[in-house]
C-alpha positions as CSV (number, residue, x, y, z in Angstrom):
1,T,6.5,-8.0,4.5
2,A,3.7,-5.6,4.9
3,M,2.0,-6.2,1.5
4,H,2.4,-9.9,1.0
5,N,1.2,-12.9,3.0
6,D,2.9,-15.6,0.9
7,K,6.6,-14.8,1.4
8,L,7.7,-17.8,-0.6
9,I,6.2,-16.4,-3.8
10,V,7.8,-13.0,-3.2
11,E,11.2,-14.7,-2.6
12,K,10.8,-16.6,-5.9
13,Y,10.5,-13.4,-7.9
14,M,13.1,-11.5,-5.8
15,K,15.8,-14.2,-6.1
16,P,17.1,-13.1,-9.6
17,L,17.4,-9.5,-8.2
18,L,19.9,-10.5,-5.5
19,C,23.2,-8.8,-6.0
20,G,24.9,-9.1,-2.6
21,F,24.6,-8.8,1.1
22,V,25.0,-5.8,3.4
23,E,27.7,-6.2,6.0
24,D,26.6,-5.8,9.6
25,Y,23.0,-5.2,8.5
26,E,21.3,-6.5,11.6
27,E,23.6,-4.4,13.9
28,N,22.7,-1.2,12.1
29,I,19.0,-1.5,11.9
30,P,17.5,1.8,13.4
31,P,15.8,1.2,16.8
32,I,12.4,2.4,15.5
33,V,12.5,-0.2,12.7
34,R,13.6,-2.9,15.1
35,D,10.7,-2.1,17.5
36,F,8.1,-2.0,14.7
37,R,9.3,-5.4,13.5
38,K,8.8,-6.7,17.1
39,L,5.3,-5.2,17.1
40,R,4.4,-6.9,13.8
41,Q,5.7,-10.2,15.1
42,F,3.6,-9.8,18.3
43,A,0.6,-9.1,16.1
44,E,1.2,-12.3,14.1
45,D,1.7,-14.3,17.3
46,S,-1.5,-12.9,18.8
47,G,-3.6,-14.0,15.9
48,W,-4.5,-10.6,14.7
49,F,-3.9,-11.5,11.1
50,R,-6.5,-14.4,11.2
51,A,-9.8,-13.4,9.7
52,D,-13.2,-14.0,11.2
53,P,-15.3,-15.5,8.3
54,F,-18.7,-14.4,9.8
55,F,-17.5,-10.8,10.0
56,F,-16.9,-10.6,6.3
57,F,-20.0,-12.6,5.4
58,K,-22.3,-10.2,7.2
59,Y,-20.7,-7.2,5.5
60,L,-21.1,-8.8,2.1
61,A,-24.7,-9.9,2.9
62,Q,-25.7,-6.4,3.7
63,C,-24.7,-5.3,0.2
64,Y,-27.1,-7.8,-1.4
65,L,-29.9,-6.9,1.0
66,L,-29.5,-3.2,0.2
67,E,-29.6,-3.8,-3.5
68,L,-32.7,-6.0,-3.0
69,S,-34.3,-3.2,-1.0
70,A,-33.7,-0.8,-3.9
71,L,-35.4,-3.2,-6.3
72,L,-38.3,-3.8,-4.0
73,T,-38.8,0.0,-3.6
74,L,-39.3,0.4,-7.3
75,W,-41.3,-2.8,-7.6
76,F,-43.9,-1.9,-4.9
77,C,-43.9,1.9,-5.1
78,G,-43.5,2.3,-8.9
79,V,-41.4,5.0,-10.4
80,N,-42.0,8.4,-8.9
81,P,-39.5,11.1,-7.6
82,V,-39.5,9.7,-4.0
83,S,-39.0,6.1,-4.9
84,F,-36.4,7.0,-7.6
85,L,-34.3,8.9,-5.1
86,L,-34.9,6.3,-2.3
87,A,-33.8,3.5,-4.6
88,A,-30.7,5.5,-5.7
89,A,-29.8,6.1,-2.1
90,L,-30.1,2.4,-1.2
91,M,-28.0,1.5,-4.2
92,C,-25.5,4.1,-3.2
93,V,-25.1,2.6,0.3
94,S,-24.9,-0.9,-1.2
95,Q,-22.1,0.2,-3.7
96,A,-20.2,2.1,-1.0
97,Q,-20.2,-1.0,1.2
98,V,-19.2,-3.2,-1.7
99,G,-16.3,-0.8,-2.1
100,W,-15.2,-1.5,1.5
101,A,-15.8,-5.2,1.0
102,Q,-13.7,-5.5,-2.1
103,H,-10.9,-3.7,-0.3
104,D,-10.6,-6.6,2.2
105,Y,-10.2,-9.2,-0.5
106,G,-7.8,-7.0,-2.5
107,H,-5.5,-6.8,0.5
108,L,-5.7,-10.6,0.9
109,C,-7.3,-10.2,4.3
110,V,-10.1,-12.8,4.2
111,F,-8.9,-16.2,3.1
112,N,-5.7,-18.1,3.9
113,S,-5.3,-18.8,0.2
114,R,-3.8,-16.1,-1.9
115,R,-5.6,-17.5,-4.9
116,L,-9.0,-17.5,-3.2
117,N,-8.6,-13.9,-2.2
118,H,-7.8,-12.9,-5.8
119,V,-10.7,-14.8,-7.2
120,A,-13.1,-13.4,-4.7
121,H,-11.7,-9.9,-5.3
122,E,-12.2,-10.2,-9.1
123,F,-15.8,-11.3,-8.5
124,I,-16.7,-8.6,-5.9
125,V,-15.0,-5.6,-7.5
126,G,-15.9,-6.8,-11.0
127,H,-19.3,-8.3,-10.9
128,L,-20.6,-6.3,-7.9
129,K,-19.0,-3.0,-8.7
130,G,-18.1,-2.9,-12.4
131,A,-14.4,-2.1,-11.9
132,S,-11.1,-4.0,-12.6
133,S,-9.4,-6.0,-9.9
134,H,-6.0,-5.6,-11.6
135,W,-6.5,-1.8,-12.0
136,W,-7.4,-1.4,-8.4
137,N,-4.4,-3.4,-7.3
138,F,-2.1,-1.4,-9.5
139,R,-3.3,1.9,-8.1
140,H,-3.9,1.0,-4.5
141,F,-0.6,-0.8,-3.8
142,L,1.3,2.2,-5.1
143,H,-0.6,4.3,-2.7
144,H,0.2,2.0,0.2
145,S,3.9,1.7,-0.7
146,K,4.5,5.4,-0.8
147,P,1.5,7.3,0.7
148,N,1.5,11.1,0.0
149,V,4.7,10.8,-2.0
150,A,4.6,13.1,-5.1
151,G,5.2,11.2,-8.3
152,T,4.4,7.8,-6.8
153,D,1.1,7.9,-4.9
154,P,-1.7,8.0,-7.6
155,D,-4.2,9.3,-5.1
156,I,-2.4,12.7,-5.0
157,S,-1.4,12.9,-8.6
158,L,-3.6,15.7,-9.8
159,P,-1.2,18.6,-10.0
160,Y,-2.7,20.4,-12.9
161,I,-6.1,20.5,-11.2
162,F,-5.4,20.5,-7.4
163,L,-2.2,21.4,-5.5
164,L,-1.8,19.5,-2.2
165,G,0.3,19.8,0.9
166,D,2.5,22.7,2.1
167,K,5.6,22.2,0.0
168,L,4.5,21.4,-3.6
169,P,2.3,24.5,-3.9
170,V,5.2,26.7,-2.9
171,E,7.4,25.0,-5.5
172,W,4.8,25.5,-8.2
173,G,4.1,29.1,-7.2
174,R,7.8,30.1,-7.3
175,K,8.2,28.5,-10.8
176,R,4.9,30.1,-12.0
177,R,3.6,26.6,-12.9
178,G,0.0,25.6,-13.3
179,F,-3.0,27.1,-15.1
180,M,-5.8,26.8,-12.5
181,P,-6.6,29.4,-9.9
182,Y,-5.4,27.2,-7.1
183,N,-6.2,29.8,-4.4
184,W,-9.9,28.9,-5.2
185,Q,-9.4,25.1,-5.4
186,H,-11.4,24.6,-2.1
187,G,-14.3,26.1,-4.0
188,Y,-14.1,24.3,-7.4
189,F,-13.3,21.1,-5.6
190,W,-17.1,20.6,-5.4
191,L,-17.3,20.8,-9.2
192,L,-14.2,18.9,-10.3
193,G,-13.6,16.6,-7.3
194,P,-16.3,14.2,-6.1
195,P,-18.7,14.9,-8.9
196,M,-16.2,13.8,-11.5
197,L,-14.1,11.1,-9.8
198,L,-16.4,8.0,-9.8
199,P,-18.9,9.1,-12.5
200,V,-16.3,10.1,-15.1
201,Y,-12.6,9.6,-14.3
202,F,-12.7,6.1,-12.8
203,H,-14.8,4.8,-15.7
204,Y,-12.4,6.3,-18.2
205,E,-9.3,5.0,-16.3
206,N,-10.7,1.5,-15.9
207,L,-11.5,1.1,-19.5
208,Y,-8.2,2.6,-20.6
209,F,-6.3,0.3,-18.3
210,L,-8.1,-2.9,-19.5
211,L,-7.8,-2.1,-23.2
212,K,-4.2,-1.1,-23.0
213,R,-3.3,-4.3,-21.1
214,R,-5.7,-6.4,-23.1
215,D,-7.0,-7.7,-19.8
216,W,-10.1,-9.5,-21.2
217,R,-10.9,-11.5,-18.1
218,D,-11.2,-8.4,-16.0
219,L,-13.2,-6.7,-18.8
220,I,-15.7,-9.5,-18.8
221,W,-16.1,-9.3,-15.0
222,S,-16.7,-5.5,-15.3
223,L,-19.2,-5.9,-18.1
224,S,-21.1,-8.5,-16.1
225,F,-21.9,-5.8,-13.6
226,F,-23.5,-3.6,-16.2
227,V,-25.4,-6.5,-17.8
228,K,-26.8,-7.3,-14.4
229,F,-27.6,-3.7,-13.6
230,L,-29.5,-3.2,-16.9
231,Y,-31.3,-6.5,-16.5
232,L,-32.5,-5.6,-12.9
233,F,-33.4,-2.0,-13.4
234,N,-34.0,-1.2,-17.0
235,H,-37.6,-2.6,-17.1
236,F,-38.6,-0.2,-14.3
237,F,-37.9,2.9,-16.5
238,S,-39.4,4.1,-19.8
239,S,-36.1,4.6,-21.6
240,W,-32.4,3.7,-21.5
241,W,-31.6,7.3,-20.7
242,I,-33.5,7.2,-17.5
243,T,-31.7,4.0,-16.5
244,F,-28.4,5.6,-17.3
245,G,-29.3,8.7,-15.3
246,F,-30.3,6.4,-12.4
247,Y,-26.9,4.8,-12.6
248,M,-25.0,8.1,-12.8
249,L,-26.9,9.4,-9.8
250,I,-25.8,6.4,-7.8
251,R,-22.2,7.0,-8.7
252,Y,-22.5,10.8,-8.1
253,L,-23.7,10.2,-4.5
254,E,-21.2,7.4,-3.9
255,S,-18.3,9.5,-5.1
256,H,-18.9,12.1,-2.4
257,W,-19.0,9.3,0.2
258,F,-15.8,7.7,-1.2
259,V,-13.8,10.9,-1.4
260,A,-14.8,12.0,2.1
261,C,-13.8,8.7,3.6
262,T,-10.6,8.1,1.7
263,Q,-9.1,11.6,1.4
264,M,-9.8,12.8,5.0
265,S,-6.9,10.5,6.1
266,H,-4.3,11.8,3.8
267,L,-4.9,15.3,2.3
268,P,-4.4,17.2,5.5
269,M,-1.2,15.3,6.3
270,D,2.4,15.7,5.1
271,I,2.7,15.6,1.2
272,D,6.2,15.8,-0.2
273,H,8.7,14.2,-2.5
274,D,10.2,10.9,-1.4
275,Q,12.3,11.4,1.7
276,R,13.1,7.7,2.0
277,R,11.8,7.4,5.5
278,D,11.4,4.1,7.2
279,W,8.0,2.4,6.9
280,F,6.6,3.2,10.3
281,T,7.6,6.9,10.1
282,Q,6.3,7.4,6.6
283,Q,2.9,6.0,7.4
284,L,2.5,8.1,10.5
285,R,3.5,11.3,8.8
286,S,1.1,10.8,5.9
287,T,-1.9,9.2,7.6
288,L,-4.5,10.1,10.3
289,N,-7.4,8.3,12.0
290,A,-11.0,9.3,12.6
291,E,-12.3,8.4,16.0
292,P,-13.8,4.9,16.4
293,G,-17.4,4.1,17.0
294,W,-20.0,1.8,15.6
295,F,-21.3,4.4,13.0
296,N,-17.8,5.6,12.1
297,D,-16.6,2.0,11.7
298,W,-19.5,1.1,9.4
299,F,-19.6,4.3,7.4
300,T,-15.9,4.2,6.6
301,G,-15.5,0.4,6.3
302,H,-13.2,0.6,9.4
303,L,-10.9,2.8,7.4
304,N,-11.2,5.3,10.2
305,Y,-8.4,3.1,11.6
306,Q,-6.3,4.2,8.6
307,I,-3.0,4.3,10.5
308,E,-3.3,0.7,11.6
309,H,-4.4,-0.3,8.1
310,H,-1.4,1.4,6.5
311,L,1.0,-0.1,8.9
312,F,-0.5,-3.6,8.5
313,P,-2.3,-3.7,5.1
314,T,-3.0,-7.4,5.2
315,M,-4.5,-7.3,8.7
316,P,-8.3,-8.0,8.8
317,R,-10.1,-4.8,9.7
318,H,-11.8,-6.3,12.8
319,S,-8.3,-6.4,14.4
320,F,-7.4,-2.8,13.9
321,S,-8.8,-1.8,17.4
322,L,-6.6,-4.5,18.9
323,A,-3.4,-3.1,17.4
324,Q,-4.2,0.6,18.0
325,P,-3.0,0.8,21.7
326,Y,0.3,-0.8,20.8
327,V,0.8,1.6,17.8
328,K,0.0,4.6,20.0
329,S,2.6,3.4,22.6
330,L,5.3,3.0,19.9
331,C,4.5,6.5,18.6
332,S,4.8,7.9,22.1
333,K,8.2,6.2,22.6
334,Y,9.6,7.9,19.5
335,S,7.8,11.2,19.8
336,L,5.8,10.7,16.6
337,A,2.4,12.3,16.3
338,Y,-0.6,9.9,16.3
339,T,-3.2,12.0,14.7
340,E,-6.8,11.2,15.4
341,K,-9.8,13.5,14.8
342,P,-13.6,13.4,15.1
343,L,-15.1,12.1,11.8
344,A,-16.8,15.4,10.9
345,T,-13.6,17.4,11.7
346,A,-11.5,15.0,9.5
347,M,-13.8,15.5,6.6
348,R,-13.9,19.3,7.0
349,D,-10.1,19.4,7.0
350,I,-10.1,18.1,3.4
351,I,-11.4,21.6,2.4
352,R,-9.3,23.4,4.9
353,S,-6.1,21.7,3.6
354,L,-7.1,22.6,0.0
355,Q,-7.6,26.2,1.1
356,R,-4.3,26.3,2.9
357,S,-2.4,24.8,0.0
358,G,-4.0,27.2,-2.5
359,S,-3.1,30.2,-0.3
360,L,0.6,29.0,-0.2
361,W,0.6,28.8,-4.0
362,F,-0.9,32.2,-4.4
363,E,1.6,33.8,-2.0
364,A,4.6,32.1,-3.6
365,Y,3.3,33.0,-7.1
366,H,2.9,36.7,-6.4
367,T,6.1,37.1,-4.3
368,P,8.8,39.0,-6.3
369,G,12.0,37.1,-7.0
């Protein structure tokens, strides 16, 4: 229900899996599940799942305008250290906003047609960003289905480099597992985290995914981004290596932005093995919000409303603020923490959580017995 708008297609694929019916199912639904279903129905009846086309048009238009500004900077100012860095910064902002834009289409939030959403997503994430639509869906929907669940959520699956949460570091420490000095992970995070994620790891994982699955259509979309990028920027620079360095600088800057906005909502929260909690409880235990505001909303692509987004993944982001009071009320009714922090605090807590997890591992590792 949360992940799919077109229920008929889902039922088509689920029908062969039907093996029976649970007796007295409706009578035994937990109250929190029943109340959340009522809230979702209220959101649907209130029109919060209907997209505002102009909202998404203006966000996509700014991506093109920022890219054009980067081109004009190099065109009129020539290539010098200041124009080089300014153009890279403008392209970084453009690419970050493209990242938030493709997220909308990937979650089927924009068009009524499932097919149109998928086609638009392939174009935006492929041609405008150089990534695979199918790769993104594969990773991101796993993350939404089981956020912060070890072994399922790919966003926390870096156990040999970083240990996350309060429980897994203790398990690893007692078993003497791991080869990194995890008590220093909050320090080497700045060497192996943001600098490596977009510039190195995502390029490798995209290519591996596409070639392994022989997804030639997505590969062509991704290659079209690099053809366009080279065509637009290569003639400004004296060699291919400078163009490549310009591209990697953009990804390096964007990676810090991306990591800060995406990980602030999850790394400081509960990370554990699958406890088979209900949907509402699992999302609240693993997700936090950054405070709303025009800058915070723009900077994070409205993913500062991460709780509402995780509860209603197909809801257009301009409706998150409408759902927020009702979600808070439901949390209050069932004594569940609704965690919301200032943006800067939420970002700082990424490092604090890494430091806490590393200390727990170190203590468990060096405790006799």
